[in-house]
All heavy atoms as TSV, in Angstrom:
chain	resi	resn	atom	element	x	y	z
A	1	MET	N	N	126.076	26.588	98.243
A	1	MET	CA	C	126.773	27.161	99.475
A	1	MET	C	C	127.771	28.192	98.854
A	1	MET	O	O	128.553	27.883	98.049
A	1	MET	CB	C	127.567	26.040	100.224
A	1	MET	CG	C	128.287	26.493	101.258
A	1	MET	SD	S	128.948	25.140	102.236
A	1	MET	CE	C	130.466	24.773	101.370
A	2	LYS	N	N	127.915	29.323	99.462
A	2	LYS	CA	C	128.974	30.384	99.139
A	2	LYS	C	C	130.163	30.069	99.850
A	2	LYS	O	O	130.241	29.805	101.023
A	2	LYS	CB	C	128.332	31.674	99.465
A	2	LYS	CG	C	129.203	32.844	98.867
A	2	LYS	CD	C	128.472	34.085	98.884
A	2	LYS	CE	C	129.477	35.298	98.341
A	2	LYS	NZ	N	129.071	35.866	97.132
A	3	VAL	N	N	131.296	30.085	99.086
A	3	VAL	CA	C	132.582	29.815	99.746
A	3	VAL	C	C	133.318	31.082	99.890
A	3	VAL	O	O	133.304	32.041	99.168
A	3	VAL	CB	C	133.440	28.965	98.742
A	3	VAL	CG1	C	134.791	28.620	99.269
A	3	VAL	CG2	C	132.625	27.616	98.370
A	4	SER	N	N	134.139	31.218	101.050
A	4	SER	CA	C	134.623	32.453	101.463
A	4	SER	C	C	136.029	32.594	100.669
A	4	SER	O	O	136.653	31.618	100.286
A	4	SER	CB	C	135.030	32.510	102.973
A	4	SER	OG	O	136.018	31.521	103.348
A	5	CYS	N	N	136.412	33.855	100.536
A	5	CYS	CA	C	137.675	34.095	99.929
A	5	CYS	C	C	138.881	33.549	100.628
A	5	CYS	O	O	139.824	33.006	100.013
A	5	CYS	CB	C	137.928	35.569	99.806
A	5	CYS	SG	S	136.898	36.429	98.677
A	6	SER	N	N	138.743	33.508	102.065
A	6	SER	CA	C	139.865	32.909	102.737
A	6	SER	C	C	140.103	31.487	102.386
A	6	SER	O	O	141.083	30.813	102.280
A	6	SER	CB	C	139.692	33.127	104.172
A	6	SER	OG	O	138.594	32.496	104.732
A	7	SER	N	N	138.833	30.740	102.307
A	7	SER	CA	C	138.946	29.292	101.862
A	7	SER	C	C	139.528	29.095	100.484
A	7	SER	O	O	140.363	28.176	100.288
A	7	SER	CB	C	137.616	28.635	101.887
A	7	SER	OG	O	137.053	28.634	103.151
A	8	VAL	N	N	139.148	29.914	99.550
A	8	VAL	CA	C	139.538	29.773	98.065
A	8	VAL	C	C	141.089	30.321	98.013
A	8	VAL	O	O	141.758	29.676	97.293
A	8	VAL	CB	C	138.716	30.614	97.220
A	8	VAL	CG1	C	139.230	30.556	95.822
A	8	VAL	CG2	C	137.345	29.899	97.121
A	9	SER	N	N	141.454	31.161	98.710
A	9	SER	CA	C	142.817	31.765	98.581
A	9	SER	C	C	143.808	30.721	98.988
A	9	SER	O	O	144.949	30.523	98.432
A	9	SER	CB	C	143.069	32.953	99.474
A	9	SER	OG	O	143.037	32.648	100.875
A	10	LYS	N	N	143.437	29.688	99.849
A	10	LYS	CA	C	144.356	28.587	100.247
A	10	LYS	C	C	144.527	27.506	98.948
A	10	LYS	O	O	145.436	26.827	98.923
A	10	LYS	CB	C	143.880	27.920	101.339
A	10	LYS	CG	C	143.835	28.823	102.720
A	10	LYS	CD	C	143.147	28.077	103.858
A	10	LYS	CE	C	143.174	29.047	104.992
A	10	LYS	NZ	N	142.397	28.531	106.153
A	11	LEU	N	N	143.451	27.608	98.207
A	11	LEU	CA	C	143.464	26.682	96.989
A	11	LEU	C	C	143.953	27.363	95.690
A	11	LEU	O	O	144.240	26.482	94.742
A	11	LEU	CB	C	142.071	26.126	96.835
A	11	LEU	CG	C	141.521	25.292	97.940
A	11	LEU	CD1	C	139.950	24.963	97.588
A	11	LEU	CD2	C	142.212	24.106	98.202
A	12	LEU	N	N	144.071	28.698	95.592
A	12	LEU	CA	C	144.450	29.294	94.381
A	12	LEU	C	C	145.764	28.822	93.808
A	12	LEU	O	O	145.952	28.695	92.631
A	12	LEU	CB	C	144.411	30.877	94.519
A	12	LEU	CG	C	143.079	31.496	94.341
A	12	LEU	CD1	C	143.222	32.962	94.531
A	12	LEU	CD2	C	142.496	31.181	93.020
A	13	GLU	N	N	146.698	28.762	94.649
A	13	GLU	CA	C	148.132	28.193	94.225
A	13	GLU	C	C	148.027	26.871	93.546
A	13	GLU	O	O	148.609	26.547	92.450
A	13	GLU	CB	C	149.155	28.287	95.247
A	13	GLU	CG	C	150.527	28.083	94.898
A	13	GLU	CD	C	151.571	28.243	95.892
A	13	GLU	OE1	O	151.293	29.000	96.821
A	13	GLU	OE2	O	152.671	27.673	95.750
A	14	LYS	N	N	147.326	25.914	94.246
A	14	LYS	CA	C	147.200	24.587	93.697
A	14	LYS	C	C	146.377	24.614	92.437
A	14	LYS	O	O	146.741	24.042	91.535
A	14	LYS	CB	C	146.355	23.800	94.711
A	14	LYS	CG	C	147.158	23.253	95.871
A	14	LYS	CD	C	146.410	22.436	96.844
A	14	LYS	CE	C	145.948	21.132	96.186
A	14	LYS	NZ	N	145.206	20.168	97.248
A	15	TYR	N	N	145.348	25.442	92.435
A	15	TYR	CA	C	144.529	25.627	91.128
A	15	TYR	C	C	145.478	26.170	90.056
A	15	TYR	O	O	145.473	25.687	88.816
A	15	TYR	CB	C	143.432	26.655	91.423
A	15	TYR	CG	C	142.652	26.848	90.204
A	15	TYR	CD1	C	141.631	25.995	89.812
A	15	TYR	CD2	C	142.675	28.025	89.443
A	15	TYR	CE1	C	140.698	26.255	88.615
A	15	TYR	CE2	C	141.984	28.348	88.402
A	15	TYR	CZ	C	141.000	27.459	87.924
A	15	TYR	OH	O	140.224	27.819	86.798
A	16	PHE	N	N	146.374	27.207	90.268
A	16	PHE	CA	C	147.115	27.822	89.310
A	16	PHE	C	C	148.195	26.775	88.816
A	16	PHE	O	O	148.545	26.752	87.619
A	16	PHE	CB	C	147.798	29.128	90.002
A	16	PHE	CG	C	148.903	29.744	89.055
A	16	PHE	CD1	C	148.317	30.507	88.096
A	16	PHE	CD2	C	150.113	29.594	89.275
A	16	PHE	CE1	C	149.254	31.252	87.206
A	16	PHE	CE2	C	151.012	30.263	88.533
A	16	PHE	CZ	C	150.575	31.101	87.450
A	17	ASP	N	N	148.765	25.968	89.709
A	17	ASP	CA	C	149.658	25.005	89.380
A	17	ASP	C	C	149.046	23.663	88.740
A	17	ASP	O	O	149.799	22.694	88.490
A	17	ASP	CB	C	150.621	24.618	90.484
A	17	ASP	CG	C	151.396	25.771	91.014
A	17	ASP	OD1	O	151.719	26.656	90.030
A	17	ASP	OD2	O	151.874	25.788	92.099
A	18	HIS	N	N	147.816	23.692	88.604
A	18	HIS	CA	C	147.048	22.553	88.020
A	18	HIS	C	C	147.320	21.291	88.917
A	18	HIS	O	O	147.364	20.226	88.454
A	18	HIS	CB	C	147.551	22.146	86.627
A	18	HIS	CG	C	147.326	23.378	85.641
A	18	HIS	ND1	N	146.108	23.583	85.004
A	18	HIS	CD2	C	148.226	24.223	85.058
A	18	HIS	CE1	C	146.245	24.643	84.435
A	18	HIS	NE2	N	147.508	25.002	84.274
A	19	GLU	N	N	147.295	21.496	90.208
A	19	GLU	CA	C	147.569	20.453	91.174
A	19	GLU	C	C	146.303	20.250	92.057
A	19	GLU	O	O	146.254	19.458	92.972
A	19	GLU	CB	C	148.712	20.737	92.160
A	19	GLU	CG	C	150.057	20.872	91.288
A	19	GLU	CD	C	151.205	21.198	92.117
A	19	GLU	OE1	O	150.987	21.645	93.488
A	19	GLU	OE2	O	152.283	21.119	91.723
A	20	ALA	N	N	145.130	20.951	91.810
A	20	ALA	CA	C	143.922	20.933	92.462
A	20	ALA	C	C	143.247	19.619	92.159
A	20	ALA	O	O	143.195	19.204	90.946
A	20	ALA	CB	C	143.140	22.185	92.438
A	21	THR	N	N	142.593	19.103	93.030
A	21	THR	CA	C	141.725	17.932	92.712
A	21	THR	C	C	140.320	18.466	91.989
A	21	THR	O	O	140.284	19.645	91.878
A	21	THR	CB	C	141.210	17.242	93.988
A	21	THR	OG1	O	140.320	18.222	94.754
A	21	THR	CG2	C	142.225	16.771	94.859
A	22	ASN	N	N	139.777	17.486	91.409
A	22	ASN	CA	C	138.479	17.961	90.673
A	22	ASN	C	C	137.549	18.762	91.576
A	22	ASN	O	O	136.958	19.710	91.031
A	22	ASN	CB	C	137.836	16.788	90.096
A	22	ASN	CG	C	138.612	16.123	88.855
A	22	ASN	OD1	O	139.372	16.747	88.297
A	22	ASN	ND2	N	138.330	14.935	88.507
A	23	GLU	N	N	137.366	18.415	92.729
A	23	GLU	CA	C	136.433	18.993	93.572
A	23	GLU	C	C	136.927	20.402	94.031
A	23	GLU	O	O	136.275	21.360	93.992
A	23	GLU	CB	C	136.421	18.158	95.010
A	23	GLU	CG	C	135.448	18.709	95.885
A	23	GLU	CD	C	135.278	17.941	97.291
A	23	GLU	OE1	O	135.515	16.656	97.153
A	23	GLU	OE2	O	135.033	18.489	98.262
A	24	GLU	N	N	138.353	20.539	94.318
A	24	GLU	CA	C	138.907	21.774	94.682
A	24	GLU	C	C	138.849	22.793	93.418
A	24	GLU	O	O	138.528	23.912	93.443
A	24	GLU	CB	C	140.354	21.643	94.984
A	24	GLU	CG	C	140.583	20.926	96.367
A	24	GLU	CD	C	141.966	20.594	96.580
A	24	GLU	OE1	O	142.845	20.270	95.550
A	24	GLU	OE2	O	142.377	20.461	97.755
A	25	ARG	N	N	139.120	22.223	92.254
A	25	ARG	CA	C	139.064	23.093	91.024
A	25	ARG	C	C	137.592	23.591	90.723
A	25	ARG	O	O	137.402	24.714	90.486
A	25	ARG	CB	C	139.493	22.146	89.784
A	25	ARG	CG	C	139.566	22.920	88.490
A	25	ARG	CD	C	140.149	22.082	87.332
A	25	ARG	NE	N	139.732	20.731	87.230
A	25	ARG	CZ	C	138.623	20.199	86.816
A	25	ARG	NH1	N	137.630	21.000	86.421
A	25	ARG	NH2	N	138.386	19.000	86.820
A	26	SER	N	N	136.628	22.633	90.993
A	26	SER	CA	C	135.213	23.053	90.765
A	26	SER	C	C	134.817	24.097	91.824
A	26	SER	O	O	134.155	25.093	91.505
A	26	SER	CB	C	134.378	21.847	90.977
A	26	SER	OG	O	133.182	22.115	90.650
A	27	LEU	N	N	135.296	24.098	93.019
A	27	LEU	CA	C	135.068	24.939	94.047
A	27	LEU	C	C	135.628	26.299	93.704
A	27	LEU	O	O	134.954	27.338	93.795
A	27	LEU	CB	C	135.630	24.472	95.453
A	27	LEU	CG	C	135.340	25.242	96.640
A	27	LEU	CD1	C	134.325	24.445	97.590
A	27	LEU	CD2	C	136.544	25.610	97.372
A	28	VAL	N	N	136.948	26.367	93.376
A	28	VAL	CA	C	137.652	27.618	93.016
A	28	VAL	C	C	136.858	28.274	91.745
A	28	VAL	O	O	136.664	29.525	91.717
A	28	VAL	CB	C	139.158	27.300	92.667
A	28	VAL	CG1	C	139.832	28.628	92.090
A	28	VAL	CG2	C	139.814	26.904	93.966
A	29	GLU	N	N	136.666	27.416	90.684
A	29	GLU	CA	C	136.106	28.009	89.479
A	29	GLU	C	C	134.720	28.632	89.911
A	29	GLU	O	O	134.258	29.686	89.298
A	29	GLU	CB	C	135.948	27.051	88.416
A	29	GLU	CG	C	137.267	26.658	87.809
A	29	GLU	CD	C	137.429	25.454	86.906
A	29	GLU	OE1	O	136.342	24.683	86.700
A	29	GLU	OE2	O	138.360	25.223	86.275
A	30	GLY	N	N	133.874	27.884	90.672
A	30	GLY	CA	C	132.624	28.547	91.012
A	30	GLY	C	C	132.713	29.745	91.690
A	30	GLY	O	O	132.033	30.708	91.571
A	31	HIS	N	N	133.668	29.854	92.697
A	31	HIS	CA	C	133.959	31.034	93.457
A	31	HIS	C	C	134.426	32.181	92.506
A	31	HIS	O	O	133.999	33.477	92.647
A	31	HIS	CB	C	134.982	30.855	94.583
A	31	HIS	CG	C	135.330	32.045	95.336
A	31	HIS	ND1	N	134.392	32.448	96.328
A	31	HIS	CD2	C	136.464	32.774	95.282
A	31	HIS	CE1	C	134.954	33.576	96.992
A	31	HIS	NE2	N	136.087	33.761	96.332
A	32	LEU	N	N	135.220	31.869	91.607
A	32	LEU	CA	C	135.821	32.941	90.721
A	32	LEU	C	C	134.831	33.585	89.753
A	32	LEU	O	O	134.915	34.668	89.495
A	32	LEU	CB	C	136.916	32.295	89.740
A	32	LEU	CG	C	138.227	31.999	90.482
A	32	LEU	CD1	C	139.162	31.182	89.542
A	32	LEU	CD2	C	138.993	33.238	91.045
A	33	THR	N	N	133.694	32.992	89.498
A	33	THR	CA	C	132.830	33.569	88.681
A	33	THR	C	C	132.080	34.783	89.358
A	33	THR	O	O	131.713	35.693	88.517
A	33	THR	CB	C	131.555	32.504	88.294
A	33	THR	OG1	O	130.972	32.129	89.535
A	33	THR	CG2	C	132.025	31.344	87.613
A	34	ASP	N	N	132.113	34.857	90.573
A	34	ASP	CA	C	131.527	36.006	91.342
A	34	ASP	C	C	132.428	36.929	92.110
A	34	ASP	O	O	131.993	37.911	92.571
A	34	ASP	CB	C	130.407	35.456	92.171
A	34	ASP	CG	C	129.329	34.821	91.546
A	34	ASP	OD1	O	129.015	35.207	90.484
A	34	ASP	OD2	O	128.758	33.816	92.126
A	35	CYS	N	N	133.763	36.563	92.267
A	35	CYS	CA	C	134.603	37.111	93.236
A	35	CYS	C	C	135.771	38.030	92.412
A	35	CYS	O	O	136.734	37.296	91.888
A	35	CYS	CB	C	135.212	36.290	94.178
A	35	CYS	SG	S	136.263	37.074	95.411
A	36	LEU	N	N	135.601	39.264	92.293
A	36	LEU	CA	C	136.665	40.040	91.548
A	36	LEU	C	C	138.038	40.053	92.309
A	36	LEU	O	O	138.976	40.025	91.583
A	36	LEU	CB	C	136.063	41.491	91.343
A	36	LEU	CG	C	134.874	41.631	90.557
A	36	LEU	CD1	C	134.451	43.203	90.433
A	36	LEU	CD2	C	135.142	41.056	89.120
A	37	THR	N	N	137.902	40.052	93.620
A	37	THR	CA	C	139.202	40.019	94.406
A	37	THR	C	C	139.967	38.749	94.050
A	37	THR	O	O	141.227	38.955	93.890
A	37	THR	CB	C	138.848	40.071	95.798
A	37	THR	OG1	O	138.141	41.310	96.197
A	37	THR	CG2	C	140.262	40.105	96.714
A	38	CYS	N	N	139.376	37.571	94.064
A	38	CYS	CA	C	140.149	36.373	93.761
A	38	CYS	C	C	140.438	36.318	92.305
A	38	CYS	O	O	141.535	35.792	91.975
A	38	CYS	CB	C	139.313	35.157	94.219
A	38	CYS	SG	S	139.210	34.996	96.022
A	39	GLN	N	N	139.707	36.874	91.483
A	39	GLN	CA	C	140.033	36.947	90.066
A	39	GLN	C	C	141.241	37.771	89.786
A	39	GLN	O	O	142.192	37.380	89.116
A	39	GLN	CB	C	138.891	37.520	89.229
A	39	GLN	CG	C	137.768	36.794	89.059
A	39	GLN	CD	C	136.620	37.548	88.291
A	39	GLN	OE1	O	136.788	38.410	87.648
A	39	GLN	NE2	N	135.380	36.886	88.507
A	40	ASP	N	N	141.268	38.943	90.607
A	40	ASP	CA	C	142.631	39.774	90.526
A	40	ASP	C	C	143.849	38.961	91.096
A	40	ASP	O	O	144.943	39.161	90.542
A	40	ASP	CB	C	142.247	41.035	91.271
A	40	ASP	CG	C	141.357	42.039	90.585
A	40	ASP	OD1	O	141.211	41.892	89.401
A	40	ASP	OD2	O	140.866	42.923	91.240
A	41	THR	N	N	143.588	38.252	92.166
A	41	THR	CA	C	144.720	37.550	92.685
A	41	THR	C	C	145.295	36.524	91.609
A	41	THR	O	O	146.517	36.410	91.459
A	41	THR	CB	C	144.295	36.793	93.995
A	41	THR	OG1	O	143.908	37.819	94.892
A	41	THR	CG2	C	145.398	36.024	94.521
A	42	LEU	N	N	144.319	35.783	90.994
A	42	LEU	CA	C	144.745	34.789	89.912
A	42	LEU	C	C	145.413	35.463	88.885
A	42	LEU	O	O	146.496	34.981	88.381
A	42	LEU	CB	C	143.502	34.108	89.577
A	42	LEU	CG	C	143.830	32.841	88.654
A	42	LEU	CD1	C	144.756	31.807	89.125
A	42	LEU	CD2	C	142.548	32.146	88.182
A	43	ARG	N	N	144.825	36.619	88.420
A	43	ARG	CA	C	145.469	37.432	87.254
A	43	ARG	C	C	146.935	37.755	87.732
A	43	ARG	O	O	147.711	37.737	86.831
A	43	ARG	CB	C	144.623	38.566	87.002
A	43	ARG	CG	C	144.955	39.227	85.744
A	43	ARG	CD	C	143.965	40.426	85.232
A	43	ARG	NE	N	142.640	39.898	85.210
A	43	ARG	CZ	C	141.581	40.234	86.053
A	43	ARG	NH1	N	141.899	40.966	87.084
A	43	ARG	NH2	N	140.342	39.718	85.977
A	44	SER	N	N	147.094	38.247	88.923
A	44	SER	CA	C	148.474	38.570	89.322
A	44	SER	C	C	149.413	37.533	89.335
A	44	SER	O	O	150.621	37.704	88.893
A	44	SER	CB	C	148.369	39.200	90.775
A	44	SER	OG	O	147.715	40.379	90.864
A	45	MET	N	N	149.020	36.435	89.636
A	45	MET	CA	C	149.796	35.077	89.668
A	45	MET	C	C	150.165	34.870	88.179
A	45	MET	O	O	151.392	34.533	87.886
A	45	MET	CB	C	149.112	33.974	90.176
A	45	MET	CG	C	148.874	34.049	91.678
A	45	MET	SD	S	147.737	32.829	92.367
A	45	MET	CE	C	148.837	31.350	92.514
A	46	GLU	N	N	149.239	34.997	87.330
A	46	GLU	CA	C	149.451	34.685	85.927
A	46	GLU	C	C	150.469	35.771	85.292
A	46	GLU	O	O	151.377	35.444	84.552
A	46	GLU	CB	C	148.135	34.728	85.085
A	46	GLU	CG	C	147.345	33.522	85.362
A	46	GLU	CD	C	145.865	33.793	84.994
A	46	GLU	OE1	O	145.489	34.969	84.397
A	46	GLU	OE2	O	145.100	32.755	84.826
A	47	GLU	N	N	150.258	36.983	85.797
A	47	GLU	CA	C	151.208	38.089	85.235
A	47	GLU	C	C	152.588	37.912	85.683
A	47	GLU	O	O	153.577	38.040	84.966
A	47	GLU	CB	C	150.610	39.411	85.568
A	47	GLU	CG	C	149.403	39.852	84.824
A	47	GLU	CD	C	148.756	41.142	85.379
A	47	GLU	OE1	O	149.152	41.663	86.396
A	47	GLU	OE2	O	147.658	41.498	84.826
A	48	PHE	N	N	152.774	37.570	86.927
A	48	PHE	CA	C	154.088	37.149	87.526
A	48	PHE	C	C	154.629	36.081	86.841
A	48	PHE	O	O	155.972	36.150	86.400
A	48	PHE	CB	C	153.982	36.847	89.064
A	48	PHE	CG	C	155.246	36.648	89.714
A	48	PHE	CD1	C	156.217	37.702	89.870
A	48	PHE	CD2	C	155.619	35.353	90.061
A	48	PHE	CE1	C	157.395	37.383	90.440
A	48	PHE	CE2	C	156.868	35.086	90.632
A	48	PHE	CZ	C	157.761	36.205	90.825
A	49	ARG	N	N	153.943	34.955	86.535
A	49	ARG	CA	C	154.542	33.869	85.783
A	49	ARG	C	C	154.987	34.209	84.395
A	49	ARG	O	O	156.129	34.005	84.049
A	49	ARG	CB	C	153.519	32.807	85.677
A	49	ARG	CG	C	154.051	31.574	84.823
A	49	ARG	CD	C	152.894	30.799	84.152
A	49	ARG	NE	N	151.979	31.603	83.520
A	49	ARG	CZ	C	150.603	31.357	83.339
A	49	ARG	NH1	N	150.110	30.284	83.898
A	49	ARG	NH2	N	149.850	32.172	82.571
A	50	ASP	N	N	154.211	35.065	83.818
A	50	ASP	CA	C	154.621	35.586	82.415
A	50	ASP	C	C	155.850	36.517	82.405
A	50	ASP	O	O	156.640	36.547	81.500
A	50	ASP	CB	C	153.352	36.298	81.685
A	50	ASP	CG	C	152.285	35.325	81.507
A	50	ASP	OD1	O	152.384	34.139	81.398
A	50	ASP	OD2	O	151.061	35.906	81.234
A	51	LEU	N	N	155.949	37.256	83.552
A	51	LEU	CA	C	157.022	38.211	83.699
A	51	LEU	C	C	158.339	37.426	83.879
A	51	LEU	O	O	159.296	37.949	83.206
A	51	LEU	CB	C	156.775	39.090	84.837
A	51	LEU	CG	C	157.791	40.163	85.108
A	51	LEU	CD1	C	157.747	41.132	84.139
A	51	LEU	CD2	C	157.465	40.752	86.486
A	52	ILE	N	N	158.388	36.353	84.576
A	52	ILE	CA	C	159.627	35.679	84.843
A	52	ILE	C	C	159.867	34.487	83.798
A	52	ILE	O	O	160.945	34.062	83.682
A	52	ILE	CB	C	159.820	35.164	86.254
A	52	ILE	CG1	C	158.740	34.060	86.487
A	52	ILE	CG2	C	159.689	36.208	87.218
A	52	ILE	CD1	C	158.912	33.317	87.818
A	53	LYS	N	N	158.854	34.178	82.973
A	53	LYS	CA	C	159.033	33.042	82.105
A	53	LYS	C	C	160.093	33.144	81.090
A	53	LYS	O	O	161.060	32.257	81.047
A	53	LYS	CB	C	157.743	32.673	81.454
A	53	LYS	CG	C	157.677	31.486	80.592
A	53	LYS	CD	C	156.373	31.238	80.009
A	53	LYS	CE	C	156.393	29.938	79.103
A	53	LYS	NZ	N	155.080	29.500	78.622
A	54	VAL	N	N	160.110	34.164	80.426
A	54	VAL	CA	C	161.144	34.490	79.252
A	54	VAL	C	C	162.581	34.541	79.813
A	54	VAL	O	O	163.390	33.797	79.351
A	54	VAL	CB	C	160.711	35.729	78.504
A	54	VAL	CG1	C	161.767	36.023	77.430
A	54	VAL	CG2	C	159.341	35.374	77.744
A	55	PRO	N	N	162.723	35.234	80.848
A	55	PRO	CA	C	164.190	35.377	81.274
A	55	PRO	C	C	164.619	34.039	81.872
A	55	PRO	O	O	165.788	33.563	81.628
A	55	PRO	CB	C	164.147	36.357	82.478
A	55	PRO	CG	C	162.985	37.147	82.146
A	55	PRO	CD	C	162.027	36.357	81.566
A	56	VAL	N	N	163.845	33.248	82.476
A	56	VAL	CA	C	164.199	31.896	83.005
A	56	VAL	C	C	164.540	31.062	81.806
A	56	VAL	O	O	165.459	30.214	81.884
A	56	VAL	CB	C	163.138	31.309	83.974
A	56	VAL	CG1	C	163.309	29.990	84.278
A	56	VAL	CG2	C	163.081	32.056	85.225
A	57	GLU	N	N	163.618	31.039	80.835
A	57	GLU	CA	C	163.772	30.052	79.655
A	57	GLU	C	C	164.985	30.431	79.013
A	57	GLU	O	O	165.817	29.654	78.414
A	57	GLU	CB	C	162.682	30.178	78.641
A	57	GLU	CG	C	161.472	29.479	79.238
A	57	GLU	CD	C	160.246	29.667	78.436
A	57	GLU	OE1	O	160.239	30.579	77.445
A	57	GLU	OE2	O	159.230	28.997	78.582
A	58	GLU	N	N	165.480	31.800	78.829
A	58	GLU	CA	C	166.572	32.197	78.182
A	58	GLU	C	C	167.826	31.704	78.889
A	58	GLU	O	O	168.781	31.416	78.323
A	58	GLU	CB	C	166.689	33.698	77.888
A	58	GLU	CG	C	165.714	34.257	76.963
A	58	GLU	CD	C	165.548	35.753	76.839
A	58	GLU	OE1	O	166.174	36.475	77.727
A	58	GLU	OE2	O	164.843	36.229	75.877
A	59	ALA	N	N	167.791	31.845	80.283
A	59	ALA	CA	C	168.977	31.493	81.091
A	59	ALA	C	C	169.145	30.018	81.015
A	59	ALA	O	O	170.362	29.568	80.761
A	59	ALA	CB	C	168.695	31.966	82.474
A	60	ALA	N	N	168.119	29.221	80.882
A	60	ALA	CA	C	168.228	27.844	80.901
A	60	ALA	C	C	168.813	27.358	79.431
A	60	ALA	O	O	169.614	26.262	79.516
A	60	ALA	CB	C	166.913	27.168	81.002
A	61	GLU	N	N	168.470	28.128	78.500
A	61	GLU	CA	C	169.102	27.781	77.152
A	61	GLU	C	C	170.570	27.957	77.165
A	61	GLU	O	O	171.282	27.271	76.459
A	61	GLU	CB	C	168.459	28.614	76.045
A	61	GLU	CG	C	167.004	28.193	75.712
A	61	GLU	CD	C	166.247	29.090	74.738
A	61	GLU	OE1	O	167.032	29.940	74.085
A	61	GLU	OE2	O	165.191	28.892	74.597
A	62	LYS	N	N	171.030	28.989	77.819
A	62	LYS	CA	C	172.483	29.414	77.789
A	62	LYS	C	C	173.334	28.534	78.758
A	62	LYS	O	O	174.493	28.351	78.551
A	62	LYS	CB	C	172.565	30.937	78.222
A	62	LYS	CG	C	172.007	31.790	77.172
A	62	LYS	CD	C	172.175	33.268	77.811
A	62	LYS	CE	C	171.457	34.301	76.904
A	62	LYS	NZ	N	171.392	35.634	77.435
A	63	GLU	N	N	172.726	28.057	79.810
A	63	GLU	CA	C	173.319	27.245	80.775
A	63	GLU	C	C	173.700	25.906	80.274
A	63	GLU	O	O	172.981	25.230	79.696
A	63	GLU	CB	C	172.499	27.208	82.044
A	63	GLU	CG	C	173.216	26.497	83.148
A	63	GLU	CD	C	174.423	27.283	83.757
A	63	GLU	OE1	O	174.387	28.619	83.815
A	63	GLU	OE2	O	175.463	26.665	83.930
A	64	ASP	N	N	174.941	25.544	80.590
A	64	ASP	CA	C	175.405	24.196	80.407
A	64	ASP	C	C	175.360	23.344	81.568
A	64	ASP	O	O	176.153	23.517	82.519
A	64	ASP	CB	C	176.911	24.224	79.653
A	64	ASP	CG	C	177.388	22.835	79.483
A	64	ASP	OD1	O	176.590	21.822	79.364
A	64	ASP	OD2	O	178.647	22.662	79.363
A	65	PHE	N	N	174.487	22.449	81.666
A	65	PHE	CA	C	174.419	21.649	82.945
A	65	PHE	C	C	175.204	20.270	82.876
A	65	PHE	O	O	175.016	19.441	83.836
A	65	PHE	CB	C	172.877	21.268	83.083
A	65	PHE	CG	C	171.982	22.582	83.404
A	65	PHE	CD1	C	171.181	22.964	82.427
A	65	PHE	CD2	C	172.026	23.114	84.632
A	65	PHE	CE1	C	170.380	24.066	82.733
A	65	PHE	CE2	C	171.255	24.094	84.874
A	65	PHE	CZ	C	170.411	24.634	84.065
A	66	GLN	N	N	176.056	20.240	81.971
A	66	GLN	CA	C	176.983	18.998	81.914
A	66	GLN	C	C	177.705	18.792	83.141
A	66	GLN	O	O	177.823	17.653	83.617
A	66	GLN	CB	C	177.882	19.167	80.634
A	66	GLN	CG	C	178.696	17.941	80.432
A	66	GLN	CD	C	177.745	16.826	79.989
A	66	GLN	OE1	O	176.776	16.966	79.450
A	66	GLN	NE2	N	178.114	15.572	80.320
A	67	TRP	N	N	178.297	19.936	83.765
A	67	TRP	CA	C	178.906	19.617	85.062
A	67	TRP	C	C	178.091	19.050	86.128
A	67	TRP	O	O	178.618	18.314	87.051
A	67	TRP	CB	C	179.553	20.990	85.532
A	67	TRP	CG	C	178.520	22.019	85.877
A	67	TRP	CD1	C	177.936	22.866	85.113
A	67	TRP	CD2	C	177.938	22.112	87.261
A	67	TRP	NE1	N	176.998	23.707	85.894
A	67	TRP	CE2	C	177.031	23.263	87.035
A	67	TRP	CE3	C	178.221	21.629	88.388
A	67	TRP	CZ2	C	176.307	23.713	88.192
A	67	TRP	CZ3	C	177.435	22.033	89.549
A	67	TRP	CH2	C	176.522	23.179	89.356
A	68	VAL	N	N	176.781	19.300	86.025
A	68	VAL	CA	C	175.919	18.684	87.119
A	68	VAL	C	C	175.967	17.226	86.941
A	68	VAL	O	O	175.916	16.407	87.807
A	68	VAL	CB	C	174.472	19.340	86.915
A	68	VAL	CG1	C	173.483	18.581	87.930
A	68	VAL	CG2	C	174.534	20.849	87.356
A	69	TRP	N	N	175.705	16.770	85.706
A	69	TRP	CA	C	175.570	15.285	85.343
A	69	TRP	C	C	177.009	14.671	85.608
A	69	TRP	O	O	176.813	13.446	86.043
A	69	TRP	CB	C	175.247	15.166	83.804
A	69	TRP	CG	C	173.750	15.741	83.632
A	69	TRP	CD1	C	173.355	16.771	82.769
A	69	TRP	CD2	C	172.493	15.295	84.384
A	69	TRP	NE1	N	172.164	16.912	82.898
A	69	TRP	CE2	C	171.557	16.101	83.794
A	69	TRP	CE3	C	172.294	14.326	85.232
A	69	TRP	CZ2	C	170.159	15.844	84.229
A	69	TRP	CZ3	C	171.011	14.125	85.531
A	69	TRP	CH2	C	169.995	14.934	85.017
A	70	GLN	N	N	178.031	15.340	85.405
A	70	GLN	CA	C	179.282	14.777	85.702
A	70	GLN	C	C	179.363	14.585	87.219
A	70	GLN	O	O	180.042	13.421	87.653
A	70	GLN	CB	C	180.457	15.566	85.245
A	70	GLN	CG	C	180.639	15.730	83.841
A	70	GLN	CD	C	181.593	16.709	83.233
A	70	GLN	OE1	O	182.092	17.551	84.093
A	70	GLN	NE2	N	181.870	16.653	82.015
A	71	ARG	N	N	178.934	15.533	88.044
A	71	ARG	CA	C	179.023	15.165	89.359
A	71	ARG	C	C	178.122	14.151	90.014
A	71	ARG	O	O	178.323	13.496	90.944
A	71	ARG	CB	C	178.708	16.576	90.112
A	71	ARG	CG	C	179.810	17.712	89.878
A	71	ARG	CD	C	179.728	18.857	90.774
A	71	ARG	NE	N	181.018	18.826	91.543
A	71	ARG	CZ	C	181.109	19.369	92.565
A	71	ARG	NH1	N	180.165	20.024	93.198
A	71	ARG	NH2	N	182.289	19.398	93.158
A	72	ILE	N	N	176.879	14.069	89.320
A	72	ILE	CA	C	175.975	13.035	89.750
A	72	ILE	C	C	176.598	11.593	89.406
A	72	ILE	O	O	176.458	10.664	90.150
A	72	ILE	CB	C	174.668	13.064	88.919
A	72	ILE	CG1	C	173.906	14.406	89.441
A	72	ILE	CG2	C	173.702	11.879	89.056
A	72	ILE	CD1	C	172.748	14.789	88.658
A	73	LYS	N	N	177.309	11.494	88.292
A	73	LYS	CA	C	177.860	10.154	87.877
A	73	LYS	C	C	179.053	9.863	88.934
A	73	LYS	O	O	179.175	8.825	89.323
A	73	LYS	CB	C	178.459	10.280	86.563
A	73	LYS	CG	C	177.429	10.253	85.494
A	73	LYS	CD	C	178.018	10.387	84.036
A	73	LYS	CE	C	177.051	10.541	83.039
A	73	LYS	NZ	N	177.641	10.623	81.704
């Protein structure tokens, strides 16, 4: 059974975040083998993640979250 892009597009984010069930993952992976549009969408998600990863990690290293823990206590 061929799965539509609209069905898979709803699952791509879960798949990308490793939150998809085995069944969903299998469905997405099967669809991705033949669909360049969904492959491009997934690639864009990966590129965006890579683009923001370094600045976010650098900011987290510089930030002192001690004040947060003091307020929690």
